[in-house]
BADOKOL-579006 format. One record per residue: residue number from 1; x, y, z of N, C-alpha, C in turn. Coordinates in pm, 1 decimal, padded with zeros to 6 digits, always signed. Example, Ala and Ser with C-alpha at 12.3 -4.5 7.8 and 13.67 -1.06 7.14 Angstrom:
  nr     n.xx     n.yy     n.zz    ca.xx    ca.yy    ca.zz     c.xx     c.yy     c.zz
   1 +01319.0 -00569.0 +00780.0 +01230.0 -00450.0 +00780.0 +01320.0 -00330.0 +00780.0
   2 +01285.0 -00225.0 +00708.0 +01367.0 -00106.0 +00714.0 +01290.0 +00003.0 +00787.0
end
This chain:
  nr     n.xx     n.yy     n.zz    ca.xx    ca.yy    ca.zz     c.xx     c.yy     c.zz
   1 -00768.4 -00260.7 +06429.5 -00764.5 -00155.3 +06328.6 -00629.8 -00084.6 +06321.4
   2 -00537.4 -00116.5 +06413.3 -00406.1 -00051.9 +06413.1 -00290.8 -00151.1 +06401.4
   3 -00308.9 -00272.3 +06453.8 -00197.8 -00366.8 +06466.1 -00135.2 -00406.3 +06332.5
   4 -00214.2 -00407.9 +06225.7 -00163.0 -00453.2 +06095.9 -00117.9 -00339.2 +06004.9
   5 -00114.5 -00218.5 +06056.7 -00074.8 -00105.5 +05970.8 +00067.3 -00121.9 +05917.2
   6 +00160.3 -00159.3 +06003.6 +00300.7 -00170.8 +05960.9 +00320.6 -00285.2 +05862.0
   7 +00267.5 -00406.6 +05888.1 +00282.2 -00512.6 +05788.2 +00222.4 -00476.1 +05652.2
   8 +00106.7 -00410.7 +05651.9 +00045.5 -00370.4 +05525.2 +00132.1 -00265.5 +05455.4
   9 +00182.4 -00170.7 +05532.1 +00269.4 -00067.5 +05474.0 +00396.1 -00129.7 +05415.8
  10 +00452.7 -00225.9 +05487.4 +00572.8 -00293.0 +05437.9 +00544.8 -00367.7 +05308.1
  11 +00431.3 -00435.3 +05303.1 +00394.3 -00508.5 +05181.2 +00382.9 -00413.1 +05063.2
  12 +00312.4 -00303.5 +05083.5 +00292.8 -00205.4 +04976.0 +00426.7 -00145.6 +04932.5
  13 +00514.1 -00119.2 +05029.8 +00646.8 -00063.9 +04996.8 +00729.0 -00161.0 +04911.7
  14 +00702.7 -00290.0 +04925.8 +00771.2 -00390.6 +04844.6 +00697.8 -00419.8 +04713.8
  15 +00594.0 -00340.7 +04687.4 +00521.7 -00356.3 +04561.4 +00415.8 -00464.1 +04563.2
  16 +00374.3 -00505.5 +04683.0 +00270.6 -00608.6 +04695.6 +00138.5 -00541.1 +04732.3
  17 +00041.0 -00538.0 +04641.6 -00087.3 -00474.5 +04673.1 -00164.9 -00555.5 +04775.6
  18 -00243.3 -00487.7 +04857.3 -00318.7 -00552.3 +04965.0 -00466.3 -00514.2 +04955.8
  19 -00551.9 -00615.2 +04960.3 -00695.3 -00592.5 +04974.5 -00734.7 -00634.8 +05116.3
  20 -00803.7 -00546.4 +05186.2 -00849.1 -00574.6 +05321.7 -00991.6 -00628.5 +05314.5
  21 -01017.2 -00738.6 +05383.9 -01149.7 -00798.5 +05385.8 -01204.5 -00798.7 +05528.4
  22 -01326.9 -00755.0 +05543.0 -01407.5 -00768.5 +05664.7 -01383.4 -00662.3 +05771.4
  23 -01262.8 -00646.8 +05822.1 -01240.7 -00556.2 +05935.0 -01142.3 -00446.8 +05897.6
  24 -01180.3 -00322.0 +05926.6 -01107.4 -00205.1 +05877.0 -00969.6 -00185.8 +05937.4
  25 -00892.0 -00100.7 +05869.7 -00754.8 -00069.3 +05908.9 -00737.6 +00081.8 +05911.6
  26 -00671.8 +00132.1 +06015.0 -00643.9 +00275.5 +06021.7 -00525.2 +00307.7 +05931.8
  27 -00550.2 +00306.7 +05803.8 -00444.9 +00325.9 +05704.3 -00511.3 +00349.0 +05569.7
  28 -00439.5 +00409.8 +05478.0 -00487.3 +00426.8 +05340.7 -00396.4 +00353.4 +05242.8
  29 -00310.1 +00265.0 +05294.5 -00211.8 +00197.4 +05209.3 -00272.3 +00084.7 +05125.6
  30 -00388.2 +00035.6 +05163.4 -00445.4 -00078.6 +05093.1 -00506.3 -00037.6 +04958.5
  31 -00522.1 -00135.8 +04871.2 -00581.0 -00113.3 +04739.0 -00732.2 -00098.8 +04748.4
  32 -00794.8 -00184.6 +04828.2 -00940.2 -00179.7 +04842.9 -00980.0 -00243.4 +04975.9
  33 -01093.6 -00199.2 +05028.4 -01148.9 -00253.4 +05152.3 -01285.4 -00313.3 +05119.6
  34 -01296.4 -00445.9 +05130.2 -01418.5 -00518.1 +05093.0 -01484.5 -00568.3 +05220.8
  35 -01602.0 -00514.6 +05251.8 -01663.4 -00549.6 +05380.8 -01807.5 -00502.7 +05388.1
  36 -01873.8 -00549.3 +05491.1 -02003.6 -00495.2 +05530.0 -01985.0 -00350.0 +05571.9
  37 -02083.7 -00265.3 +05541.8 -02086.7 -00132.4 +05603.6 -02136.7 -00154.7 +05745.8
  38 -02042.6 -00169.5 +05837.9 -02077.3 -00209.8 +05973.3 -02156.4 -00104.3 +06049.1
  39 -02133.2 +00021.4 +06018.0 -02210.2 +00128.7 +06082.9 -02357.6 +00116.0 +06045.1
  40 -02384.3 +00093.4 +05915.7 -02522.4 +00074.6 +05870.5 -02581.8 -00051.1 +05934.2
  41 -02502.7 -00157.8 +05944.8 -02550.0 -00279.7 +06009.4 -02591.1 -00255.3 +06153.6
  42 -02511.9 -00178.0 +06225.6 -02545.6 -00143.7 +06363.5 -02674.2 -00063.8 +06373.5
  43 -02692.9 +00027.7 +06279.2 -02817.0 +00105.8 +06275.2 -02938.4 +00014.9 +06249.8
  44 -02920.3 -00084.4 +06163.9 -03029.7 -00178.8 +06138.4 -03065.8 -00254.7 +06265.9
  45 -02963.2 -00293.3 +06341.5 -02988.4 -00362.8 +06467.8 -03062.9 -00275.3 +06566.3
  46 -03021.7 -00149.9 +06577.0 -03087.9 -00056.6 +06667.4 -03232.1 -00030.6 +06627.1
  47 -03253.6 -00015.0 +06497.0 -03388.9 +00011.7 +06448.1 -03481.1 -00107.8 +06473.5
  48 -03429.3 -00228.2 +06449.7 -03509.5 -00348.0 +06473.4 -03549.0 -00358.6 +06620.7
  49 -03452.8 -00337.6 +06710.2 -03482.7 -00348.1 +06852.4 -03583.3 -00241.2 +06893.3
  50 -03566.3 -00120.5 +06842.9 -03657.9 -00011.8 +06876.7 -03799.2 -00041.6 +06827.8
  51 -03810.3 -00096.5 +06709.2 -03942.2 -00124.7 +06652.4 -04017.4 -00230.8 +06731.6
  52 -03947.3 -00337.6 +06773.4 -04017.2 -00442.8 +06848.1 -04045.7 -00400.5 +06992.1
  53 -03981.5 -00292.2 +07037.2 -04011.1 -00235.9 +07169.4 -04117.6 -00127.5 +07161.6
  54 -04165.6 -00100.6 +07041.2 -04265.6 +00005.0 +07025.8 -04209.4 +00144.2 +07046.7
  55 -04077.9 +00157.7 +07028.8 -04014.8 +00289.4 +07036.5 -03989.9 +00340.9 +07176.0
  56 -04003.1 +00256.8 +07277.9 -03976.0 +00304.2 +07414.2 -03929.8 +00188.8 +07502.4
  57 -03860.5 +00224.8 +07609.2 -03811.1 +00122.7 +07701.9 -03664.3 +00142.6 +07734.7
  58 -03609.5 +00048.1 +07809.9 -03469.8 +00052.0 +07851.6 -03394.1 -00062.3 +07783.8
  59 -03273.0 -00031.8 +07734.9 -03195.1 -00133.6 +07664.9 -03050.0 -00133.0 +07712.8
  60 -02982.7 -00245.0 +07687.1 -02839.1 -00255.7 +07715.5 -02768.1 -00309.1 +07591.9
  61 -02639.5 -00281.6 +07583.0 -02556.4 -00336.5 +07476.4 -02429.4 -00393.3 +07538.0
  62 -02395.3 -00515.9 +07499.0 -02266.7 -00573.9 +07537.7 -02171.9 -00557.8 +07419.7
  63 -02068.2 -00478.5 +07436.1 -01970.9 -00457.7 +07328.8 -01883.6 -00581.3 +07310.0
  64 -01806.7 -00582.3 +07198.9 -01718.3 -00695.8 +07172.3 -01580.7 -00673.4 +07234.6
  65 -01492.7 -00600.8 +07167.2 -01355.9 -00583.8 +07215.2 -01300.2 -00451.6 +07163.8
  66 -01229.8 -00381.2 +07252.3 -01168.5 -00254.6 +07211.0 -01066.7 -00279.0 +07099.2
  67 -01069.4 -00192.1 +06997.6 -00974.2 -00203.5 +06887.8 -01025.0 -00281.3 +06769.0
  68 -01142.4 -00344.2 +06781.2 -01202.3 -00416.4 +06668.6 -01284.3 -00317.4 +06586.5
  69 -01232.1 -00278.0 +06470.0 -01294.1 -00170.5 +06392.8 -01436.9 -00202.4 +06352.7
  70 -01461.7 -00326.0 +06306.9 -01594.9 -00359.9 +06256.8 -01700.2 -00351.3 +06366.2
  71 -01672.1 -00409.8 +06482.4 -01772.5 -00409.5 +06588.1 -01787.6 -00271.5 +06651.7
  72 -01681.8 -00193.2 +06656.4 -01692.4 -00057.9 +06709.2 -01788.3 +00025.6 +06624.3
  73 -01784.4 +00005.6 +06494.0 -01876.0 +00078.9 +06406.1 -02019.1 +00029.6 +06423.2
  74 -02036.9 -00099.6 +06441.8 -02171.8 -00152.4 +06466.5 -02228.8 -00092.8 +06595.1
  75 -02147.2 -00090.3 +06698.1 -02190.9 -00037.0 +06827.3 -02229.6 +00109.8 +06815.0
  76 -02149.3 +00185.6 +06741.4 -02179.3 +00328.2 +06724.3 -02306.1 +00348.5 +06643.2
  77 -02323.8 +00268.2 +06538.5 -02445.6 +00277.1 +06458.8 -02569.7 +00248.0 +06541.8
  78 -02561.3 +00147.2 +06627.4 -02672.0 +00111.3 +06716.5 -02708.2 +00229.1 +06807.0
  79 -02606.9 +00286.4 +06872.1 -02631.5 +00396.6 +06965.3 -02683.2 +00521.0 +06893.0
  80 -02628.3 +00548.9 +06776.2 -02667.2 +00670.8 +06703.6 -02812.4 +00666.8 +06659.5
  81 -02857.6 +00552.6 +06606.1 -02995.3 +00548.5 +06556.3 -03095.1 +00561.3 +06672.1
  82 -03061.7 +00506.6 +06787.9 -03151.1 +00521.9 +06903.7 -03155.7 +00667.6 +06949.3
  83 -03040.2 +00730.7 +06954.6 -03034.4 +00869.5 +06999.4 -03105.9 +00963.0 +06902.0
  84 -03090.6 +00936.5 +06772.3 -03147.3 +01025.1 +06670.9 -03297.7 +01007.4 +06653.1
  85 -03344.1 +00881.6 +06656.0 -03481.0 +00853.1 +06613.5 -03574.3 +00801.4 +06723.1
  86 -03519.4 +00763.1 +06837.6 -03604.3 +00701.8 +06940.1 -03574.8 +00762.6 +07077.6
  87 -03622.4 +00885.2 +07099.6 -03590.8 +00955.8 +07225.6 -03648.5 +00889.7 +07349.7
  88 -03747.4 +00801.0 +07333.6 -03808.4 +00736.6 +07450.4 -03740.4 +00605.3 +07487.4
  89 -03631.5 +00573.6 +07416.9 -03553.0 +00455.7 +07453.9 -03428.9 +00500.9 +07530.5
  90 -03408.7 +00443.6 +07647.3 -03294.2 +00477.9 +07732.4 -03191.3 +00365.4 +07727.3
  91 -03066.9 +00400.7 +07695.2 -02958.0 +00302.9 +07696.6 -02900.7 +00300.3 +07838.6
  92 -02928.1 +00193.0 +07909.7 -02889.4 +00182.0 +08050.7 -02741.3 +00149.5 +08065.4
  93 -02689.0 +00064.2 +07976.1 -02547.3 +00026.3 +07981.5 -02495.4 +00002.7 +07840.9
  94 -02380.5 +00064.7 +07809.1 -02318.2 +00044.1 +07678.2 -02167.0 +00049.1 +07687.5
  95 -02113.3 +00023.8 +07807.1 -01968.4 +00036.4 +07826.1 -01901.1 -00093.5 +07870.4
  96 -01972.7 -00205.6 +07863.1 -01913.9 -00333.0 +07902.4 -01868.0 -00410.2 +07778.9
  97 -01752.7 -00478.3 +07790.2 -01694.9 -00553.3 +07678.6 -01696.2 -00702.8 +07707.1
  98 -01732.7 -00781.1 +07605.5 -01733.7 -00925.4 +07620.2 -01596.0 -00988.3 +07608.6
  99 -01509.0 -00925.4 +07529.9 -01375.8 -00981.9 +07510.0 -01371.5 -01077.6 +07393.4
 100 -01254.2 -01134.2 +07369.8 -01227.1 -01207.4 +07246.0 -01288.0 -01346.4 +07239.0
 101 -01328.3 -01404.5 +07351.5 -01377.7 -01542.4 +07348.4 -01523.3 -01549.9 +07395.2
 102 -01588.2 -01659.2 +07360.5 -01725.5 -01681.5 +07406.2 -01731.0 -01692.4 +07557.9
 103 -01630.2 -01755.4 +07617.2 -01630.2 -01772.5 +07763.0 -01617.6 -01638.6 +07834.9
 104 -01527.1 -01552.1 +07788.6 -01514.7 -01420.5 +07852.6 -01643.0 -01339.5 +07832.5
 105 -01706.0 -01354.9 +07715.6 -01831.1 -01283.5 +07688.6 -01945.2 -01337.3 +07775.1
 106 -01941.9 -01467.9 +07804.8 -02044.2 -01526.7 +07892.8 -02032.9 -01468.2 +08033.7
 107 -01911.6 -01459.2 +08083.6 -01890.0 -01400.7 +08216.8 -01935.2 -01255.2 +08218.0
 108 -01900.1 -01181.4 +08111.9 -01940.9 -01040.8 +08102.9 -02092.8 -01028.6 +08095.5
 109 -02157.7 -01121.6 +08023.0 -02304.7 -01120.3 +08013.4 -02367.7 -01142.6 +08150.3
 110 -02316.2 -01240.2 +08223.9 -02366.6 -01268.2 +08358.3 -02349.8 -01145.9 +08448.8
 111 -02232.8 -01083.4 +08441.2 -02206.5 -00965.9 +08524.4 -02295.8 -00848.6 +08486.7
 112 -02325.9 -00837.8 +08358.3 -02411.3 -00729.1 +08311.2 -02556.6 -00750.8 +08352.4
 113 -02602.7 -00875.0 +08344.8 -02742.5 -00905.0 +08376.2 -02770.6 -00907.5 +08526.7
 114 -02671.3 -00947.0 +08604.5 -02692.4 -00970.1 +08748.0 -02759.0 -00853.5 +08821.7
 115 -02708.7 -00730.0 +08810.1 -02772.1 -00620.3 +08884.5 -02905.0 -00573.9 +08823.3
 116 -02940.7 -00629.2 +08708.2 -03064.9 -00588.8 +08640.8 -03180.1 -00683.8 +08671.2
 117 -03156.3 -00785.8 +08751.9 -03260.4 -00883.4 +08781.8 -03358.4 -00829.3 +08885.8
 118 -03485.9 -00859.7 +08863.5 -03590.9 -00820.2 +08956.5 -03625.9 -00937.9 +09047.8
 119 -03688.3 -00910.5 +09162.5 -03724.8 -01019.5 +09254.7 -03813.6 -01126.4 +09191.0
 120 -03895.0 -01086.7 +09092.7 -03985.5 -01184.1 +09029.5 -03916.3 -01266.9 +08921.5
 121 -03785.0 -01243.9 +08902.0 -03709.4 -01321.4 +08805.0 -03692.5 -01255.9 +08670.8
 122 -03759.6 -01144.8 +08649.4 -03745.5 -01072.6 +08523.1 -03627.9 -00978.0 +08525.2
 123 -03624.8 -00888.1 +08427.6 -03518.1 -00788.8 +08417.9 -03575.6 -00648.3 +08422.3
 124 -03494.5 -00554.6 +08467.2 -03537.1 -00414.1 +08471.2 -03516.8 -00345.5 +08336.8
 125 -03464.4 -00419.4 +08236.6 -03449.6 -00365.0 +08101.7 -03539.5 -00443.1 +08006.0
 126 -03568.4 -00380.2 +07891.5 -03662.4 -00439.3 +07796.2 -03596.0 -00498.2 +07672.7
 127 -03470.9 -00455.7 +07644.1 -03407.2 -00500.0 +07521.3 -03257.1 -00511.9 +07533.9
 128 -03197.6 -00596.8 +07449.5 -03052.9 -00622.8 +07449.9 -03003.2 -00624.8 +07306.1
 129 -02882.0 -00570.8 +07284.7 -02815.8 -00579.9 +07154.5 -02672.7 -00628.1 +07174.0
 130 -02630.2 -00722.6 +07089.5 -02490.8 -00768.7 +07088.6 -02437.0 -00757.5 +06946.3
 131 -02311.7 -00711.8 +06928.2 -02263.5 -00673.1 +06795.6 -02186.4 -00778.1 +06716.0
 132 -02174.9 -00900.9 +06766.4 -02107.0 -01004.5 +06686.8 -02149.8 -01143.2 +06735.7
 133 -02101.1 -01247.3 +06668.8 -02147.5 -01381.9 +06699.4 -02110.4 -01426.5 +06840.6
 134 -01986.8 -01399.7 +06883.2 -01943.9 -01451.5 +07014.0 -02019.5 -01384.9 +07129.0
 135 -02041.1 -01254.2 +07122.2 -02117.2 -01188.3 +07228.8 -02265.1 -01228.4 +07221.7
 136 -02316.8 -01242.1 +07099.4 -02458.1 -01279.8 +07083.9 -02483.3 -01419.6 +07140.9
 137 -02393.6 -01514.0 +07111.5 -02409.4 -01650.3 +07161.8 -02390.9 -01654.9 +07313.4
 138 -02292.2 -01581.8 +07364.2 -02267.4 -01580.8 +07508.8 -02386.5 -01522.4 +07584.2
 139 -02441.4 -01414.6 +07532.0 -02558.2 -01354.4 +07596.7 -02677.3 -01449.5 +07591.5
 140 -02693.9 -01518.6 +07480.0 -02801.3 -01617.6 +07468.8 -02786.3 -01725.0 +07577.2
 141 -02664.6 -01776.0 +07594.3 -02638.9 -01877.0 +07698.2 -02673.0 -01823.8 +07837.5
 142 -02633.8 -01700.6 +07862.8 -02659.7 -01641.0 +07993.9 -02809.5 -01625.3 +08017.4
 143 -02883.0 -01586.3 +07914.1 -03028.5 -01572.0 +07926.8 -03094.4 -01707.5 +07947.5
 144 -03049.3 -01808.0 +07872.1 -03106.9 -01942.8 +07886.3 -03079.0 -01999.1 +08025.2
 145 -02956.4 -01982.6 +08073.2 -02919.5 -02037.5 +08203.7 -02994.4 -01969.9 +08318.4
 146 -03039.8 -01846.7 +08293.7 -03111.7 -01771.8 +08397.0 -03263.3 -01781.1 +08381.1
 147 -03308.1 -01857.4 +08282.0 -03451.4 -01868.4 +08258.0 -03512.8 -01742.5 +08200.6
 148 -03430.2 -01658.6 +08135.7 -03476.9 -01530.1 +08083.8 -03492.6 -01528.5 +07932.9
 149 -03452.8 -01637.0 +07866.4 -03462.3 -01640.4 +07720.6 -03607.8 -01628.3 +07677.4
 150 -03634.6 -01535.8 +07588.2 -03770.6 -01512.8 +07541.3 -03847.9 -01412.7 +07625.2
 151 -03792.3 -01371.9 +07739.6 -03860.6 -01277.3 +07828.1 -03810.5 -01134.5 +07809.3
 152 -03711.7 -01117.4 +07722.3 -03657.5 -00984.4 +07692.9 -03632.9 -00977.9 +07542.9
 153 -03657.5 -00863.2 +07482.5 -03635.3 -00848.6 +07338.7 -03484.8 -00846.3 +07312.8
 154 -03442.6 -00917.1 +07208.8 -03299.4 -00940.6 +07190.0 -03265.4 -00940.7 +07041.9
 155 -03167.9 -00859.4 +07004.0 -03119.1 -00853.3 +06865.7 -02968.2 -00875.6 +06866.4
 156 -02921.9 -00962.3 +06776.9 -02779.2 -00992.0 +06767.4 -02723.8 -00960.8 +06629.7
 157 -02600.7 -01002.1 +06607.4 -02530.3 -00975.4 +06481.9 -02455.6 -01102.6 +06442.0
 158 -02469.0 -01143.7 +06316.3 -02409.4 -01267.5 +06263.9 -02495.4 -01389.0 +06301.3
 159 -02455.1 -01505.5 +06250.9 -02535.4 -01624.3 +06277.7 -02447.5 -01745.0 +06308.6
 160 -02510.1 -01843.2 +06370.9 -02450.5 -01974.1 +06396.9 -02568.3 -02069.4 +06416.6
 161 -02542.3 -02198.1 +06425.7 -02651.0 -02294.5 +06442.4 -02736.3 -02262.3 +06565.2
 162 -02670.9 -02229.5 +06677.2 -02744.4 -02201.1 +06800.9 -02823.6 -02071.7 +06790.9
 163 -02769.3 -01972.3 +06722.9 -02841.0 -01845.5 +06708.1 -02960.3 -01860.7 +06614.9
 164 -02944.2 -01940.5 +06509.8 -03056.1 -01966.6 +06418.5 -03168.2 -02039.1 +06492.0
 165 -03133.0 -02136.7 +06574.3 -03232.6 -02209.8 +06653.1 -03304.0 -02114.9 +06749.9
 166 -03228.3 -02025.8 +06813.0 -03287.4 -01928.9 +06906.2 -03380.4 -01832.7 +06834.4
 167 -03346.3 -01796.3 +06711.5 -03433.0 -01710.1 +06631.4 -03565.6 -01780.6 +06603.4
 168 -03557.9 -01908.1 +06570.1 -03679.0 -01984.3 +06540.9 -03765.7 -02001.0 +06666.4
 169 -03702.4 -02016.4 +06781.2 -03776.3 -02032.4 +06906.7 -03835.2 -01902.4 +06958.8
 170 -03787.6 -01788.8 +06904.3 -03834.0 -01660.0 +06953.6 -03752.0 -01605.4 +07068.5
 171 -03638.0 -01669.8 +07097.7 -03549.0 -01617.9 +07201.7 -03472.6 -01495.4 +07150.9
 172 -03452.8 -01489.1 +07020.0 -03390.6 -01375.1 +06953.9 -03491.0 -01321.7 +06852.5
 173 -03506.0 -01190.4 +06847.4 -03604.7 -01130.8 +06756.9 -03543.4 -01072.5 +06629.3
 174 -03412.1 -01075.7 +06620.3 -03348.4 -01025.2 +06499.3 -03199.4 -01054.5 +06497.7
 175 -03147.8 -01088.7 +06379.6 -03003.6 -01107.1 +06360.2 -02962.3 -01027.3 +06237.2
 176 -02868.6 -00935.6 +06254.5 -02812.7 -00863.9 +06139.8 -02713.1 -00957.3 +06072.4
 177 -02734.6 -00983.2 +05943.7 -02652.9 -01080.2 +05872.3 -02562.1 -01014.6 +05770.2
 178 -02436.8 -01059.4 +05766.9 -02343.6 -01020.8 +05662.0 -02351.3 -01125.4 +05550.2
 179 -02271.1 -01103.9 +05447.1 -02264.0 -01200.6 +05337.3 -02117.9 -01240.6 +05318.8
 180 -02065.4 -01327.2 +05407.4 -01922.2 -01358.3 +05404.9 -01875.3 -01427.5 +05277.9
 181 -01961.1 -01509.3 +05215.6 -01921.2 -01574.8 +05091.0 -01899.5 -01469.6 +04982.3
 182 -01992.3 -01375.3 +04972.6 -01978.0 -01267.3 +04874.6 -01857.2 -01179.8 +04906.5
 183 -01829.9 -01163.7 +05035.3 -01715.3 -01083.4 +05078.2 -01584.6 -01145.1 +05027.3
 184 -01570.3 -01276.3 +05046.8 -01451.2 -01345.7 +04998.5 -01442.4 -01344.8 +04846.8
 185 -01557.6 -01366.7 +04783.1 -01564.5 -01368.8 +04636.0 -01520.8 -01234.8 +04577.3
 186 -01576.0 -01125.7 +04631.7 -01542.4 -00993.3 +04579.8 -01399.2 -00952.8 +04615.5
 187 -01349.8 -01003.5 +04730.8 -01211.6 -00975.0 +04766.9 -01114.5 -01029.8 +04664.2
 188 -01137.2 -01156.0 +04621.4 -01051.3 -01218.5 +04520.2 -01067.6 -01147.7 +04385.5
 189 -01192.2 -01119.6 +04347.2 -01215.8 -01051.5 +04219.8 -01147.3 -00915.4 +04216.1
 190 -01149.6 -00846.0 +04329.5 -01092.8 -00711.3 +04336.8 -00941.2 -00713.9 +04320.2
 191 -00873.3 -00805.5 +04389.4 -00727.8 -00808.6 +04378.6 -00684.8 -00854.0 +04239.3
 192 -00759.9 -00946.5 +04178.1 -00728.4 -00991.0 +04042.1 -00748.0 -00875.9 +03942.8
 193 -00857.0 -00802.2 +03959.4 -00882.8 -00687.8 +03870.7 -00770.5 -00585.3 +03882.6
 194 -00725.4 -00559.9 +04005.8 -00616.1 -00464.5 +04025.7 -00487.9 -00512.4 +03958.1
 195 -00457.4 -00640.8 +03973.7 -00336.0 -00695.6 +03912.9 -00342.1 -00691.9 +03759.9
 196 -00461.2 -00689.9 +03705.2 -00478.4 -00680.3 +03560.2 -00476.4 -00535.3 +03510.7
 197 -00458.7 -00443.4 +03604.4 -00450.9 -00303.3 +03566.8 -00584.0 -00232.5 +03559.7
 198 -00690.0 -00300.0 +03607.6 -00822.2 -00238.5 +03605.3 -00841.3 -00149.8 +03728.5
 199 -00926.0 -00048.0 +03714.6 -00955.7 +00041.7 +03827.2 -01051.8 -00027.5 +03923.4
 200 -01022.9 -00021.9 +04051.7 -01111.9 -00081.1 +04152.5 -01151.4 +00025.8 +04254.1
 201 -01265.7 +00004.5 +04317.1 -01313.0 +00098.2 +04418.0 -01229.8 +00086.3 +04545.7
 202 -01209.1 +00199.2 +04611.7 -01133.7 +00198.3 +04736.5 -01210.2 +00125.5 +04846.9
 203 -01342.9 +00134.1 +04843.9 -01425.2 +00065.1 +04943.5 -01544.3 +00001.0 +04875.0
 204 -01570.6 -00125.9 +04905.5 -01681.2 -00200.5 +04845.6 -01769.1 -00255.1 +04956.8
 205 -01896.1 -00213.1 +04957.9 -01990.8 -00258.5 +05059.2 -02057.5 -00387.6 +05012.5
 206 -02043.9 -00493.9 +05091.4 -02101.9 -00623.2 +05054.3 -02242.7 -00642.7 +05111.2
 207 -02295.8 -00542.0 +05181.2 -02434.9 -00543.3 +05223.1 -02463.2 -00617.8 +05352.9
 208 -02582.4 -00594.4 +05406.4 -02628.5 -00664.1 +05526.8 -02779.9 -00676.6 +05520.8
 209 -02833.4 -00774.8 +05591.4 -02977.6 -00801.7 +05592.9 -03022.0 -00828.9 +05735.5
 210 -03150.4 -00810.7 +05760.8 -03206.0 -00839.9 +05892.4 -03289.4 -00967.5 +05886.7
 211 -03249.9 -01066.0 +05963.3 -03326.3 -01190.4 +05972.6 -03419.0 -01183.3 +06093.1
 212 -03543.4 -01223.9 +06073.7 -03640.8 -01229.4 +06182.1 -03707.0 -01367.1 +06180.8
 213 -03784.1 -01395.0 +06282.8 -03856.7 -01522.3 +06286.3 -03951.7 -01532.6 +06167.1
 214 -04003.2 -01415.5 +06124.9 -04100.9 -01413.5 +06016.3 -04038.1 -01439.6 +05879.6
 215 -03915.2 -01391.0 +05856.8 -03857.5 -01402.4 +05721.5 -03744.7 -01504.3 +05710.6
 216 -03714.7 -01576.9 +05817.8 -03594.6 -01660.9 +05818.9 -03600.4 -01777.7 +05719.8
 217 -03719.4 -01811.2 +05671.2 -03729.7 -01919.4 +05573.0 -03737.8 -01868.2 +05429.7
 218 -03735.6 -01736.7 +05411.7 -03727.2 -01682.3 +05276.4 -03593.7 -01724.7 +05216.1
 219 -03589.2 -01763.2 +05088.7 -03466.4 -01818.6 +05030.4 -03341.7 -01731.7 +05051.7
 220 -03353.0 -01601.0 +05030.2 -03235.9 -01513.5 +05044.5 -03183.5 -01514.1 +05187.5
 221 -03273.5 -01498.0 +05284.2 -03233.5 -01493.1 +05425.2 -03185.5 -01630.0 +05471.6
 222 -03253.5 -01734.4 +05430.7 -03213.6 -01870.6 +05470.4 -03072.5 -01901.9 +05421.4
 223 -03037.8 -01855.2 +05301.4 -02905.0 -01880.0 +05246.5 -02796.3 -01806.0 +05324.5
 224 -02832.9 -01691.3 +05383.6 -02737.0 -01617.4 +05466.0 -02726.2 -01678.9 +05605.4
 225 -02838.4 -01727.1 +05657.4 -02837.5 -01789.4 +05789.7 -02765.7 -01923.7 +05789.0
 226 -02790.7 -02002.1 +05683.5 -02735.9 -02137.5 +05675.3 -02678.1 -02162.0 +05535.9
 227 -02567.3 -02095.2 +05504.0 -02509.7 -02108.9 +05369.7 -02463.0 -02251.4 +05341.9
 228 -02476.2 -02291.9 +05217.0 -02434.8 -02426.3 +05175.4 -02287.0 -02423.0 +05136.6
 229 -02198.7 -02438.9 +05234.5 -02054.8 -02433.3 +05209.8 -02007.5 -02549.1 +05121.8
 230 -02076.7 -02662.4 +05130.0 -02034.5 -02777.6 +05051.7 -02034.9 -02747.7 +04901.7
 231 -02127.0 -02661.3 +04861.5 -02136.8 -02623.4 +04720.8 -02007.0 -02559.1 +04673.0
 232 -01945.8 -02480.0 +04760.4 -01826.2 -02404.8 +04723.5 -01698.1 -02483.7 +04751.5
 233 -01705.9 -02578.1 +04845.9 -01586.6 -02655.1 +04883.2 -01577.3 -02787.8 +04809.9
 234 -01673.1 -02809.9 +04719.3 -01676.3 -02935.0 +04639.2 -01679.6 -03058.2 +04727.3
 235 -01754.6 -03053.3 +04834.0 -01763.6 -03168.7 +04926.1 -01885.0 -03254.9 +04891.2
end
């Protein structure tokens, strides 16, 4: 959220308009910001986890990486909705970071789960939330390798083939989904509209949805879980 401020400012100073897509920037120099409302997405994740826990229990969250604006907002949304609406849910850990890669997130997941294991093989917590695809997949791997998949309520963010399969198996009870195709589409439309002299919004929310085992075959959700890229790439 800070590293690209100078390049964007330089571009704007040279008369080149910039549209930011997906992840926020600590700057007002851009023409428009086209993205998921990540804070709302995080709240959806928190609400889903709270609902399947019956509004009580102990939960943990594995963060992504410091400085990533989108995931930081998801994490805050998750924590805020639990604090505001679910006083009987205790957040046991929310200060561990998975890091930029799946492998670093896997190690962090193992380290996070290790002290929470009970002698009978279960966990001392009831629910888990991860705020992006790499942490969600890494945590899934750690749960599967420990024989814990399906034994703890689990909500993630974004999708991949392995996460979709885990959702169908019941290892994951919810995935907050973005609409990346629409994000790219609106990003291009926005910059073209600006170049044509049309007024554009400073911020455009591309929306988010919650996928569950129950609704994952509904056409809208299925298209977000498994988008047909070939249609757009002319393959």
